C-alpha positions as CSV (number, residue, x, y, z in Angstrom):
1,X,18.4,-25.2,-27.5
2,X,16.9,-23.3,-24.2
3,X,13.3,-22.0,-24.8
4,X,13.8,-18.8,-23.2
5,X,17.6,-17.9,-22.9
6,X,17.1,-14.7,-21.4
7,X,15.0,-16.0,-18.9
8,X,17.9,-18.1,-18.1
9,X,20.5,-15.6,-17.4
10,X,18.1,-13.0,-15.5
11,X,19.3,-12.9,-12.0
12,X,17.4,-12.0,-8.7
13,X,20.1,-9.4,-8.0
14,X,19.9,-7.9,-11.7
15,X,15.8,-7.4,-10.8
16,X,16.2,-6.2,-7.6
17,X,19.4,-3.5,-8.7
18,X,17.8,-1.8,-11.9
19,X,15.2,-4.5,-13.4
20,X,14.3,-1.7,-16.5
21,X,16.9,-2.5,-18.9
22,X,16.3,-6.1,-18.6
23,X,12.8,-5.6,-18.3
24,X,13.0,-4.4,-21.9
25,X,14.6,-7.2,-23.1
26,X,12.1,-10.0,-22.2
27,X,8.8,-7.6,-22.9
28,X,10.2,-7.8,-26.9
29,X,11.6,-10.7,-27.3
30,X,10.3,-13.2,-24.1
31,X,7.4,-11.6,-22.4
32,X,6.1,-14.7,-20.6
33,X,9.3,-16.1,-20.0
34,X,10.8,-18.9,-17.3
35,X,13.5,-17.8,-15.1
36,X,15.5,-20.5,-13.4
37,X,16.0,-18.1,-10.7
38,X,12.4,-17.5,-9.3
39,X,11.5,-21.0,-10.4
40,X,8.7,-19.6,-12.0
41,X,7.3,-17.8,-15.0
42,X,7.9,-13.9,-15.1
43,X,4.7,-11.8,-17.6
44,X,6.2,-8.8,-19.0
45,X,3.9,-7.2,-21.1
46,X,0.6,-5.1,-20.3
47,X,-1.4,-7.1,-21.8
48,X,-0.7,-10.3,-20.7
49,X,-0.7,-9.4,-17.4
50,X,-4.4,-7.9,-17.6
51,X,-5.0,-11.6,-18.5
52,X,-3.5,-13.1,-15.4
53,X,-4.7,-11.2,-13.1
54,X,-8.1,-10.7,-14.8
55,X,-8.5,-14.5,-14.8
56,X,-8.7,-16.0,-11.1
57,X,-10.3,-19.4,-12.2
58,X,-6.9,-19.9,-14.4
59,X,-4.0,-18.1,-12.0
60,X,-4.6,-17.8,-8.6
61,X,-3.2,-16.6,-5.6
62,X,-4.5,-19.4,-3.2
63,X,-1.8,-21.9,-2.9
64,X,0.8,-22.4,0.4
65,X,3.5,-21.0,-1.7
66,X,2.0,-17.3,-1.4
67,X,5.2,-15.7,0.4
68,X,2.9,-12.9,2.6
69,X,0.5,-15.6,3.7
70,X,4.0,-17.4,4.8
71,X,4.2,-14.8,6.9
72,X,1.0,-13.5,8.0
73,X,-1.2,-16.4,7.4
74,X,-4.1,-16.5,5.0
75,X,-6.0,-12.7,4.2
76,X,-7.6,-11.3,1.6
77,X,-4.2,-11.1,-0.3
78,X,-3.8,-14.6,-0.4
79,X,-7.4,-16.0,-1.2
80,X,-9.8,-15.9,-4.0
81,X,-13.8,-16.0,-4.7
82,X,-16.1,-16.1,-1.4
83,X,-13.4,-16.4,1.1
84,X,-11.6,-13.5,-0.7
85,X,-14.7,-11.7,-0.3
86,X,-15.4,-12.5,3.2
87,X,-12.2,-11.3,4.2
88,X,-12.3,-8.5,2.2
89,X,-15.4,-6.8,2.8
90,X,-15.2,-5.9,6.1
91,X,-12.6,-3.9,5.7
92,X,-13.6,-1.8,2.3
93,X,-16.3,0.8,3.7
94,X,-13.9,3.4,4.9
95,X,-11.7,3.0,1.7
96,X,-13.7,4.3,-0.8
97,X,-13.7,7.5,-2.5
98,X,-16.0,9.4,-0.6
99,X,-15.1,8.1,2.8
100,X,-11.9,8.6,2.6
101,X,-11.9,12.2,1.6
102,X,-14.7,12.6,4.6
103,X,-12.3,10.6,6.8
104,X,-8.8,11.2,6.5
105,X,-8.3,14.3,4.0
106,X,-8.3,16.7,7.6
107,X,-5.8,14.0,9.5
108,X,-3.3,13.9,6.4
109,X,-3.4,17.6,6.0
110,X,-2.4,18.1,9.9
111,X,-0.2,15.0,10.3
112,X,1.8,16.6,6.8
113,X,1.7,20.0,8.7
114,X,3.4,18.6,12.0
115,X,6.3,17.1,10.7
116,X,7.0,19.5,8.4
117,X,7.2,21.7,11.1
118,X,9.3,19.7,12.6
119,X,11.9,19.1,9.9
120,X,11.9,22.6,8.2
121,X,14.3,24.4,10.8
122,X,17.0,22.2,9.8
123,X,17.4,22.7,6.4
124,X,17.7,19.1,5.1
125,X,16.2,15.0,6.4
126,X,16.0,12.2,4.6
127,X,12.3,12.4,3.6
128,X,11.6,9.1,3.2
129,X,12.6,7.5,7.1
130,X,11.9,11.0,8.1
131,X,8.5,12.1,6.6
132,X,6.9,9.8,4.1
133,X,7.5,7.0,6.7
134,X,5.9,8.1,9.7
135,X,3.1,9.9,7.8
136,X,2.2,7.0,6.5
137,X,2.4,4.6,9.8
138,X,0.4,8.0,11.1
139,X,-2.6,7.1,8.3
140,X,-2.8,3.4,8.3
141,X,-2.6,3.2,12.3
142,X,-5.7,5.8,12.0
143,X,-7.4,3.8,9.6
144,X,-7.1,0.5,11.4
145,X,-7.6,2.6,15.1
146,X,-4.6,0.7,16.3
147,X,-4.2,1.0,20.1
148,X,-0.9,0.7,21.7
149,X,1.7,1.2,19.2
150,X,3.6,4.3,18.3
151,X,5.5,5.5,14.5
152,X,8.6,3.5,15.4
153,X,7.2,0.2,16.3
154,X,4.8,-0.1,13.9
155,X,7.9,0.8,11.3
156,X,9.8,-1.5,13.2
157,X,7.1,-4.3,12.6
158,X,6.8,-3.5,8.8
159,X,10.7,-3.3,7.8
160,X,11.2,-7.0,9.4
161,X,7.8,-7.9,8.1
162,X,8.8,-6.7,4.3
163,X,12.0,-8.4,4.9
164,X,10.8,-11.8,5.3
165,X,8.3,-11.6,2.3
166,X,11.2,-10.5,0.4
167,X,13.3,-13.3,1.5
168,X,10.9,-15.7,0.5
169,X,10.1,-14.1,-3.0
170,X,14.0,-14.2,-3.5
171,X,14.4,-18.1,-2.4
172,X,15.8,-17.8,0.8
173,X,15.0,-18.7,4.0
174,X,12.9,-16.0,5.8
175,X,14.4,-13.4,8.4
176,X,13.2,-14.9,12.0
177,X,12.3,-11.2,12.7
178,X,9.3,-11.0,10.4
179,X,7.2,-13.7,11.8
180,X,8.1,-12.3,15.5
181,X,7.0,-8.8,14.1
182,X,3.5,-10.1,13.2
183,X,3.5,-11.9,16.6
184,X,3.6,-8.7,18.2
185,X,1.4,-6.8,15.5
186,X,-0.7,-9.8,16.4
187,X,-1.0,-9.1,20.3
188,X,-1.9,-5.6,19.6
189,X,-4.5,-6.2,17.2
190,X,-5.9,-8.2,19.8
191,X,-5.3,-5.7,22.8
192,X,-7.5,-3.3,19.7
193,X,-10.3,-5.3,19.7
194,X,-10.6,-6.0,23.4
195,X,-10.3,-2.5,24.4
196,X,-13.0,-1.9,21.3
197,X,-15.5,-4.6,22.6
198,X,-15.0,-3.2,25.9
199,X,-15.6,0.4,25.2
200,X,-18.9,-0.1,23.4
201,X,-20.1,-2.3,26.5
202,X,-19.9,0.9,27.7
203,X,-21.0,3.1,25.7
204,X,-24.3,1.0,25.5
205,X,-24.9,0.7,29.3
206,X,-24.0,4.4,29.3
207,X,-26.7,5.4,26.6
208,X,-29.2,3.5,27.8
209,X,-28.8,5.1,31.4
210,X,-28.6,8.6,29.9
211,X,-32.0,7.9,28.1
212,X,-33.6,6.4,31.5
213,X,-32.2,9.9,33.6
214,X,-33.8,11.2,30.1
215,X,-37.2,9.9,30.1
216,X,-37.4,10.3,34.7
217,X,-36.5,14.0,34.8
218,X,-38.7,15.1,31.8
219,X,-41.1,13.6,34.5
220,X,-40.5,15.7,37.0
221,X,-39.3,18.7,35.2
222,X,-41.2,19.6,31.7
223,X,-39.6,20.1,28.6
224,X,-36.6,22.2,30.2
225,X,-35.8,18.3,31.4
226,X,-36.5,16.9,28.6
227,X,-33.9,19.3,26.5
228,X,-31.5,18.4,28.8
229,X,-31.7,15.0,28.7
230,X,-31.6,14.8,24.9
231,X,-28.2,16.7,25.0
232,X,-26.7,14.2,27.4
233,X,-28.4,11.3,25.0
234,X,-26.6,12.7,21.9
235,X,-23.2,13.1,23.3
236,X,-19.9,12.3,21.9
237,X,-19.5,8.0,22.2
238,X,-16.4,6.1,21.4
239,X,-16.0,5.5,17.5
240,X,-15.8,1.9,17.0
241,X,-12.0,1.2,15.1
242,X,-12.3,-0.6,11.9
243,X,-10.7,-3.7,13.9
244,X,-13.5,-4.2,16.5
245,X,-15.8,-3.7,13.6
246,X,-14.1,-6.4,11.4
247,X,-14.2,-9.1,14.6
248,X,-17.6,-8.9,14.3
249,X,-17.0,-10.6,11.1
250,X,-13.8,-12.5,11.2
251,X,-11.9,-14.3,13.8
252,X,-9.3,-12.8,15.5
253,X,-6.6,-14.9,13.5
254,X,-8.2,-13.5,10.3
255,X,-8.6,-9.8,11.9
256,X,-5.1,-9.7,12.2
257,X,-3.5,-11.1,9.4
258,X,-5.9,-8.7,7.4
259,X,-4.3,-6.0,9.6
260,X,-0.9,-7.0,8.5
261,X,-1.5,-6.8,5.1
262,X,-3.2,-3.7,5.5
263,X,-0.5,-1.8,7.3
264,X,2.3,-3.1,5.6
265,X,0.6,-2.5,2.3
266,X,-0.5,1.0,3.4
267,X,2.9,2.0,4.5
268,X,4.6,0.3,2.0
269,X,2.5,1.5,-0.9
270,X,2.4,5.3,0.3
271,X,5.9,5.4,1.7
272,X,7.3,4.2,-2.3
273,X,4.8,6.8,-3.4
274,X,5.9,9.7,-1.9
275,X,9.4,9.0,-2.1
276,X,9.3,7.8,-5.6
277,X,7.7,10.8,-7.1
278,X,9.5,13.0,-5.3
279,X,13.0,11.8,-6.6
280,X,11.0,11.7,-10.2
281,X,9.9,15.4,-9.6
282,X,13.5,16.8,-8.2
283,X,15.5,14.3,-10.6
284,X,13.6,16.7,-13.0
285,X,13.8,20.1,-12.4
286,X,11.9,20.8,-16.2
287,X,9.1,18.5,-15.1
288,X,9.1,19.7,-11.7
289,X,8.6,23.3,-13.3
290,X,5.3,22.3,-14.8
291,X,4.2,21.3,-12.0
292,X,4.8,24.4,-9.7
293,X,3.8,26.3,-12.5
294,X,0.2,24.5,-12.6
295,X,-0.8,22.3,-10.0
296,X,-3.5,21.0,-11.7
297,X,-0.6,18.7,-13.1
298,X,0.6,17.1,-9.6
299,X,-2.5,14.2,-10.0
300,X,-0.6,13.7,-13.2
301,X,2.9,13.6,-11.6
302,X,1.7,11.2,-9.3
303,X,0.1,8.7,-12.2
304,X,3.2,9.2,-14.1
305,X,5.5,8.5,-11.2
306,X,3.8,5.0,-10.3
307,X,4.0,4.1,-14.0
308,X,7.6,4.3,-13.9
309,X,8.4,3.3,-10.5
310,X,5.6,0.9,-8.7
311,X,6.2,0.7,-5.4
312,X,5.0,-3.8,-5.9
313,X,7.0,-4.3,-8.6
314,X,5.7,-8.0,-8.9
315,X,2.8,-10.1,-7.6
316,X,2.8,-13.4,-7.5
317,X,-0.1,-16.1,-9.1
318,X,-0.1,-19.6,-9.4
319,X,-1.5,-21.7,-12.6
320,X,-4.9,-23.9,-11.4
321,X,-4.3,-26.1,-14.8
322,X,-2.6,-26.4,-17.8
323,X,-2.6,-23.3,-20.0
324,X,-0.9,-21.6,-22.6
325,X,-0.1,-17.5,-22.1
326,X,1.6,-15.9,-25.5
327,X,3.5,-18.7,-26.5
328,X,4.3,-20.3,-23.4
329,X,2.8,-23.6,-22.1
330,X,2.1,-23.4,-18.3
331,X,1.6,-26.4,-16.6
332,X,-0.9,-26.6,-13.6
333,X,0.6,-25.9,-10.4
334,X,3.6,-22.9,-12.1
335,X,4.4,-20.4,-10.4
336,X,3.1,-16.9,-12.8
337,X,4.6,-13.6,-11.6
338,X,3.7,-10.5,-12.7
339,X,6.0,-7.8,-13.4
340,X,4.1,-4.7,-12.8
341,X,7.5,-2.8,-13.8
342,X,7.4,-4.6,-17.1
343,X,3.9,-3.7,-18.2
344,X,4.4,-0.5,-17.0
345,X,6.8,0.2,-19.2
346,X,5.1,-1.3,-22.5
347,X,6.2,0.5,-25.3
348,X,3.1,0.0,-27.2
349,X,1.3,1.4,-24.8
350,X,2.9,3.9,-23.1
351,X,5.6,5.5,-26.1
352,X,8.5,6.7,-25.0
353,X,8.6,4.5,-21.8
354,X,11.2,5.6,-19.9
355,X,10.6,9.2,-19.6
356,X,8.9,10.6,-17.1
357,X,6.2,13.1,-18.6
358,X,3.5,14.8,-16.1
359,X,1.8,15.7,-19.4
360,X,1.5,12.2,-20.8
361,X,-2.2,11.8,-21.2
362,X,-2.9,8.3,-20.3
363,X,-0.4,7.6,-17.1
364,X,-3.3,6.6,-15.5
365,X,-3.6,3.1,-17.4
366,X,-0.4,1.9,-15.4
367,X,-1.1,-0.8,-12.9
368,X,0.8,-0.2,-9.7
369,X,-2.2,-1.3,-8.1
370,X,-2.5,-4.4,-9.9
371,X,-5.8,-5.2,-11.4
372,X,-8.8,-7.4,-10.6
373,X,-10.3,-8.8,-7.9
374,X,-7.0,-8.1,-6.0
375,X,-6.9,-4.2,-6.7
376,X,-5.5,-2.1,-4.1
377,X,-8.1,-2.0,-1.9
378,X,-6.7,1.6,-0.3
379,X,-5.5,2.6,-3.8
380,X,-7.6,6.1,-3.4
381,X,-6.2,7.0,0.1
382,X,-2.5,6.3,-1.1
383,X,-3.3,8.6,-3.8
384,X,-4.7,11.5,-1.3
385,X,-1.6,11.0,1.3
386,X,0.9,11.3,-1.9
387,X,-1.0,14.5,-3.0
388,X,-1.1,16.3,-0.1
389,X,2.4,15.2,0.9
390,X,3.6,16.5,-2.0
391,X,1.7,19.7,-2.3
392,X,2.6,20.8,0.9
393,X,6.7,20.1,0.5
394,X,6.6,21.7,-3.0
395,X,4.7,24.7,-1.2
396,X,6.5,25.4,1.8
397,X,10.3,23.9,0.9
398,X,10.2,26.1,-2.6
399,X,14.4,25.7,-2.8
400,X,13.9,21.6,-1.9
401,X,16.1,19.7,-3.9
402,X,18.3,16.2,-4.2
403,X,21.7,16.6,-1.5
404,X,24.2,16.1,-4.7
405,X,26.5,14.6,-1.9
406,X,24.0,11.3,-1.0
407,X,22.7,10.0,-4.5
408,X,19.7,7.1,-4.5
409,X,18.0,5.4,-6.5
410,X,14.9,2.8,-6.3
411,X,16.0,-0.9,-5.7
412,X,14.4,-4.0,-4.2
413,X,13.2,-7.3,-6.1
414,X,9.5,-6.9,-5.0
415,X,9.1,-3.6,-3.5
416,X,11.0,-0.5,-4.9
417,X,12.0,2.6,-3.5
418,X,15.0,4.6,-2.7
419,X,16.7,3.2,0.7
420,X,16.9,6.7,1.2
421,X,15.9,10.4,0.0
422,X,18.5,12.7,1.5
423,X,17.5,16.5,-0.1
424,X,18.5,19.9,1.2
425,X,16.2,22.7,1.6
426,X,18.8,25.5,3.3
């Protein structure tokens, strides 16, 4: 007798194409199931998913098989405990709620307006590649302070790294373009850090010279020169980039690996959030009408879209000891994959879980940003970016609709969004 018959017949292709019917079966009958195709366990019930993500002593990311680390090396994403904190903390400050609002809102508004102004005359577009992707790249590049890398270049790095990670997760060899893209990203990070260090050194010299000049002038010319000298001393100096600041506390390879994680996390998460939310709204005109009539529902629409289709469908952990999860006997070293997509449609928490409902009162209980110590560092930024993007799209393009000749749907084993989102508004 097969202990997990549903898991035994579940394939990566099925989970990549349309996972939700199979995830519902697994959640109901085998909430912790062994999937030979993944050579690991799949957890689909929300309470059990939370147990795994909270218990870092039993379920760790720190394992040589962790797919992202195989491509970019150790980072905050693939470390636990003190090392996780050491890698994460240098990047945390700009992503706190207040800092996000003050540091990014105006830039996101301007970049959104710029992109839509260029698209508007055409009457149609692929909003994933022509809008959501470029916006996400612009924001993450600003957040990191990455220099000498245009949108197209960063998108090509991101695509290659994501493909490599997805290949490894599916049990295939990684596309060699992934490590090659990471090598180019690492070079850009090193250039950014070097330029930042040189600018900081120059700023220190400039400030010291200005202060010295101020003192000399004040002695010679009195109060009038003192005021002028103060203006020189207070002149705007170069701002230290996040990468340069992190290099004060981490090695350059560590800065680069964490920059890669933040880059593809920031692009993947936000591009998927914008694209999936827009697809859900345009597929459900009744819900779109509610949002148009009451802009306060936009936040709820974003959370509900995250619940139905999280950009990252799964997160991986590895058992550090023999343990029991639900009715499954897990052995030390076993791969334990948490299906965020499965947990987000758990009917014990979300009644009628397959329905898109912008008035759902508990949609914020979704786990799209994971949970525990590895909760998404830039979740506040992703939410702000998505809200501003959707608000501008709905305000400026009142006739926005899906292109009926080019239907689409989310797909992907690890990262889920439509390959394209063709729309019209003309």
